[in-house]
C-alpha positions in Angstrom: -24.7 -28.4 7.4 -21.1 -28.1 8.6 -20.0 -27.2 12.1 -16.5 -26.0 12.7 -15.4 -25.5 16.4 -13.0 -22.6 17.0 -10.7 -23.0 20.0 -10.0 -19.4 21.2 -10.1 -17.3 24.3 -13.9 -17.6 23.9 -14.6 -21.0 22.2 -17.4 -21.0 19.7 -18.8 -22.8 16.7 -19.0 -21.7 13.1 -22.1 -23.2 11.4 -22.4 -23.2 7.6 -25.9 -24.2 6.6 -28.6 -23.5 4.0 -31.2 -22.4 6.6 -31.4 -20.7 10.0 -32.0 -23.7 12.2 -29.6 -22.3 14.8 -32.2 -19.8 16.0 -33.7 -20.9 19.2 -31.2 -23.7 20.0 -28.7 -21.8 22.2 -28.6 -20.7 25.8 -27.7 -17.2 24.9 -31.2 -16.6 23.8 -31.9 -16.0 27.5 -30.2 -12.6 27.0 -32.1 -9.6 28.3 -32.6 -8.5 24.7 -31.4 -9.0 21.2 -29.8 -6.0 19.4 -29.5 -6.5 15.7 -27.1 -4.4 13.7 -27.6 -4.5 9.9 -27.4 -2.3 6.8 -30.0 -0.8 4.6 -29.4 -3.3 1.7 -29.6 -6.4 3.9 -32.5 -5.0 5.8 -34.5 -4.4 2.5 -33.8 -8.0 1.4 -34.0 -10.1 4.6 -34.9 -7.8 7.5 -38.6 -8.6 7.8 -38.2 -12.4 7.6 -35.2 -12.5 10.0 -36.9 -10.2 12.5 -39.9 -12.5 12.5 -37.7 -15.5 13.2 -36.1 -13.8 16.1 -39.4 -12.6 17.6 -40.5 -16.2 17.7 -37.8 -17.0 20.3 -37.4 -13.6 22.1 -39.8 -10.9 23.2 -37.3 -8.0 23.1 -35.5 -7.2 19.8 -33.9 -3.9 19.0 -33.3 -3.3 15.3 -30.6 -0.8 14.1 -30.0 -0.1 10.5 -26.9 1.8 9.1 -26.0 2.9 5.7 -24.5 0.3 3.4 -20.8 0.7 2.6 -17.5 1.2 4.4 -18.3 4.8 5.4 -20.5 3.4 8.2 -17.4 1.9 9.9 -16.7 5.1 11.7 -16.5 6.5 15.2 -19.4 8.9 14.5 -21.6 5.9 13.5 -20.4 4.0 16.6 -21.4 6.9 18.8 -24.8 7.0 17.2 -25.3 3.3 17.8 -24.3 3.6 21.5 -26.9 6.4 21.9 -29.5 4.2 20.2 -28.7 1.2 22.5 -28.9 3.4 25.6 -32.2 4.8 24.5 -33.7 1.3 24.1 -32.3 0.1 27.4 -29.7 -2.3 26.1 -27.8 -3.4 29.1 -24.7 -5.6 29.9 -26.8 -8.8 29.3 -27.8 -7.8 25.7 -26.7 -10.0 22.8 -25.6 -8.0 19.7 -26.3 -9.8 16.4 -24.2 -8.7 13.4 -26.5 -9.4 10.5 -24.8 -8.5 7.2 -21.4 -8.5 5.4 -17.9 -7.7 6.7 -18.6 -4.0 7.3 -21.5 -4.8 9.6 -19.5 -7.6 11.3 -16.6 -5.3 12.0 -18.8 -2.4 13.2 -21.1 -4.5 15.4 -18.3 -6.5 16.8 -16.4 -3.4 17.8 -19.6 -2.0 19.3 -19.9 -5.2 21.3 -16.3 -4.9 22.5 -16.8 -1.4 24.0 -20.5 -1.1 24.8 -20.7 -1.2 28.7 -17.1 -2.6 28.6 -18.2 -5.6 26.5 -21.3 -7.5 25.7 -21.6 -10.9 23.8 -22.3 -10.9 20.1 -22.8 -13.3 17.2 -22.1 -13.0 13.6 -24.8 -13.9 11.0 -22.9 -13.2 7.7 -24.8 -12.6 4.5 -21.8 -12.5 2.1 -19.1 -14.9 0.9 -16.5 -12.4 1.8 -17.4 -12.4 5.5 -16.3 -16.1 5.8 -12.9 -14.4 6.5 -13.9 -11.4 8.6 -16.6 -13.1 10.7 -14.1 -15.7 12.1 -11.2 -14.8 14.4 -12.4 -11.9 16.5 -10.8 -8.9 14.7 -13.2 -6.0 14.9 -12.6 -2.4 14.0 -13.8 0.9 12.6 -11.9 3.0 10.1 -9.9 6.3 10.6 -9.8 8.9 7.8 -6.1 8.1 7.4 -6.2 4.3 7.5 -8.6 1.4 7.2 -9.3 -0.6 10.4 -7.0 1.7 12.4 -9.2 1.7 15.5 -10.0 -1.9 16.6 -9.6 -4.7 19.0 -9.6 -8.5 19.3 -13.0 -9.6 20.6 -14.4 -13.1 19.8 -18.0 -13.8 19.0 -20.0 -16.5 20.8 -21.1 -18.0 17.5 -21.0 -17.5 13.7 -24.0 -18.7 11.7 -24.1 -18.8 7.9 -27.2 -19.4 5.7 -25.8 -19.7 2.2 -29.2 -19.3 0.6 -28.8 -15.6 1.1 -26.0 -15.6 -1.5 -28.7 -15.9 -4.2 -29.2 -12.2 -4.1 -25.6 -11.2 -4.1 -24.5 -9.1 -7.1 -21.8 -10.6 -9.2 -19.3 -8.0 -7.9 -19.9 -9.2 -4.3 -19.5 -12.9 -5.4 -16.1 -12.0 -7.0 -15.1 -10.1 -3.9 -15.8 -13.1 -1.7 -13.9 -15.4 -4.0 -10.9 -13.1 -3.5 -10.6 -14.1 0.2 -11.5 -17.7 -0.6 -8.6 -17.8 -3.0 -6.3 -16.3 -0.4 -7.2 -19.2 1.9 -6.6 -21.7 -0.9 -3.1 -20.2 -1.4 -2.4 -20.5 2.3 -3.8 -24.0 2.6 -0.5 -25.7 1.5 1.2 -24.1 4.5 -1.3 -24.7 7.2 -3.2 -27.9 6.3 -2.1 -31.3 5.2 -2.8 -30.6 1.5 -3.5 -27.7 -0.8 -6.9 -27.0 -2.3 -5.7 -24.3 -4.7 -6.1 -26.3 -7.9 -9.4 -27.7 -6.8 -10.8 -24.3 -6.2 -9.6 -22.9 -9.6 -11.3 -25.8 -11.3 -14.5 -25.1 -9.4 -14.3 -21.5 -10.5 -14.1 -22.3 -14.2 -17.9 -22.6 -14.3 -17.8 -26.2 -15.3 -19.2 -27.2 -12.0 -21.7 -25.6 -9.7 -20.1 -24.2 -6.6 -21.1 -25.9 -3.4 -20.8 -22.9 -1.1 -21.2 -24.9 2.1 -18.2 -27.1 1.2 -16.0 -24.3 0.0 -16.7 -21.9 2.8 -16.0 -24.7 5.3 -12.6 -25.3 3.6 -11.7 -21.6 3.7 -12.7 -21.3 7.3 -10.6 -24.4 8.2 -7.5 -22.5 7.1 -8.5 -19.4 9.1 -9.2 -21.7 12.1 -5.8 -23.3 12.0 -4.1 -20.0 11.9 -6.2 -18.2 14.5 -6.0 -21.1 17.0 -2.2 -20.9 16.8 -2.0 -17.1 17.0 -5.2 -15.5 18.2 -3.8 -12.0 18.7 -1.6 -11.7 15.6 1.8 -11.9 17.3 3.2 -14.3 14.6 1.6 -16.4 11.9 -1.8 -14.7 11.9 -0.1 -12.0 9.8 -0.1 -14.6 7.0 -3.8 -13.9 6.6 -2.8 -10.5 5.3 -1.4 -12.0 2.1 -2.4 -9.7 -0.7 -3.6 -7.0 1.8 -0.6 -4.6 1.8 -1.2 -3.4 -1.8 -4.9 -4.4 -1.6 -5.7 -2.1 1.3 -3.7 0.7 -0.4 -5.6 0.2 -3.6 -9.0 0.3 -1.8 -8.1 3.5 -0.1 -6.7 5.2 -3.2 -9.9 4.2 -5.1 -12.0 5.6 -2.3 -13.5 2.1 -1.8 -14.9 2.0 -5.3 -13.2 -1.4 -5.6 -14.7 -4.0 -3.2 -12.3 -5.4 -0.6 -12.0 -8.9 -2.0 -11.4 -7.6 -5.5 -8.6 -5.4 -4.1 -7.1 -8.4 -2.4 -7.1 -10.3 -5.8 -5.0 -7.4 -7.2 -2.9 -7.4 -4.0 -2.2 -11.1 -4.3 -0.9 -10.7 -7.9 1.3 -7.9 -6.6 2.6 -10.1 -3.8 3.2 -13.1 -6.1 5.4 -10.9 -8.3 7.3 -9.7 -5.2 7.7 -13.4 -4.3 9.3 -14.0 -7.8 6.4 -16.4 -8.6 5.3 -15.0 -12.0 3.5 -18.3 -12.9 1.0 -18.0 -10.1 0.8 -14.2 -10.5 -0.1 -14.7 -14.2 -2.6 -17.5 -13.5 -4.5 -15.3 -11.0 -4.2 -12.2 -13.3 -5.7 -14.0 -16.2 -8.6 -15.3 -14.0 -9.2 -11.7 -12.8 -9.2 -10.4 -16.4 -11.5 -13.1 -17.7 -14.0 -12.4 -14.9 -14.4 -8.7 -15.5 -13.1 -7.6 -12.1 -13.5 -3.9 -11.5 -10.6 -2.2 -13.5 -8.1 -0.1 -11.6 -8.0 3.7 -12.3 -4.2 3.9 -12.0 -2.7 6.8 -10.1 0.9 7.8 -9.7 3.0 5.3 -7.6 3.4 7.7 -4.6 -0.4 7.6 -4.0 -0.1 3.9 -3.1 3.1 4.3 -1.2 1.5 6.8 1.1 -1.2 4.3 2.0 1.2 1.3 2.3 3.4 3.2 4.8 0.5 3.0 7.3 0.1 -0.8 7.1 0.0 -2.4 10.5 2.7 -5.0 9.5 5.3 -2.3 9.0 8.3 -1.9 11.3 10.8 0.9 11.6 9.2 2.7 8.7 9.8 -0.2 6.3 6.9 -1.5 4.1 6.4 -5.3 4.8 4.6 -7.8 2.6 3.5 -11.4 3.2 5.4 -13.4 0.6 4.7 -17.0 -0.4 7.7 -19.1 -1.4 8.8 -22.6 -0.1 7.7 -21.1 3.2 5.8 -18.0 4.2 7.7 -14.9 5.1 6.7 -11.4 6.2 9.5 -9.3 4.8 10.5 -5.6 4.4 10.7 -4.9 0.7 12.8 -2.0 -0.7 10.9 0.9 -2.2 12.6 0.4 -5.5 11.4 -3.2 -5.8 7.9 -2.2 -4.9 7.9 0.5 -7.6 9.3 -2.0 -10.2 6.5 -4.5 -9.3 4.0 -1.7 -9.5 5.1 -0.8 -13.0 5.2 -4.4 -14.1 1.6 -5.1 -12.9 0.3 -1.9 -14.3 2.0 -2.9 -17.6 0.1 -6.2 -17.7 -3.2 -4.3 -17.4 -2.3 -1.8 -20.1 -1.5 -4.4 -22.8 
C-alpha cells in the first residue's frame, strides 16, 4: 500500500492498494448516506461485492448506474442523477462515491460540485487511466461541441485504488491507461528530481511484470507536484495537457471510438514532432504500432482543426500546444506547421 498526501484547497490522501481496507476507517462514513455512482460495466463486475462492503459500515446506501461510455458525461444524465438523488432523500450531508473509470469520476465529481451547492465525494477508480483524472479535482461533463466544456475545480476528500480490479480490464483499457502513465513519465524530468521515462519503457517491454502499485504511485507523484503548485490551472498545470490538443481532437473526430489514453498516445507523437524531437516521437510511435493500438481512420485535416480550435489552452484564436524541449512551453503553433506535422504523422502510419 502507498499513501500519497495531496496538499490542495481540500487536502486529501490518494491510497494505492490491492484491497479495500480504507472502507470503514474514515470519519466521513458518518455521512447521512452514501450515494454511489457507477456504470453498467463496473456494476456487473464489482457492484454486488462493493455494495456489500459499504453496507457493513453504513445503513443507507443509494446506488445509481449509468451507461458505460463518454455519452453519459452529459447535462441530460446529470439532470437525471439530480432527480434520482432528490427522490432518495440525498441531502447536503450525503457522501458521493465515484466508483468506476474516468468518465464516472468526472460525472460524479461534477454532480458533487453542484448538488445542493456542493457535497463531499471520494474517488474509487477502477481503471489505470483514472490515476490521472481522479487526482487534482478537475470535474466536467461534455458539450456536443467540445469535450469537458462544462466543468469546475472541485477536490475529492479521498482517492482509493484497489489495483486487483485491473485484472478484468480489457487490453485496450490497459493501453489507454498506459498512455497517461507515459505522459507523466515524460513530464517527470521537469517536475521531479529525476526522470522515470526509460524505466517505464523497460517495464512495458513485457520482460518484467508490471507492479501497478509502484507505477501508479510514480505517475500520481508527478500529478501531485504540478497540482499543488497550480491547483486551478493558471500556469504549469497546463503541462498536464501534453498530447491532449491533437488527442482530444482525434477522440472527437473518431466519435470516441478511440479511448482517451490511446488518443493521448497519438497526441504525444504529434506534440514531439512539433517540438522537433523526432527521436522520442519515433520511439513512442514504434511502441504504439507494436502494441496494436486502435488504428486511426484518417479524415481530412480540416476535421481536426475544427476541434483543435476549441481547445481550452487557446488564446486569441491561436491553437496552442504543450511542447517539451529543454524546458516546457505552451506555445501557439502556425496552422501551416500543424498541417505539415499532421501529414508527417499520417505518412508514418501509411508506410
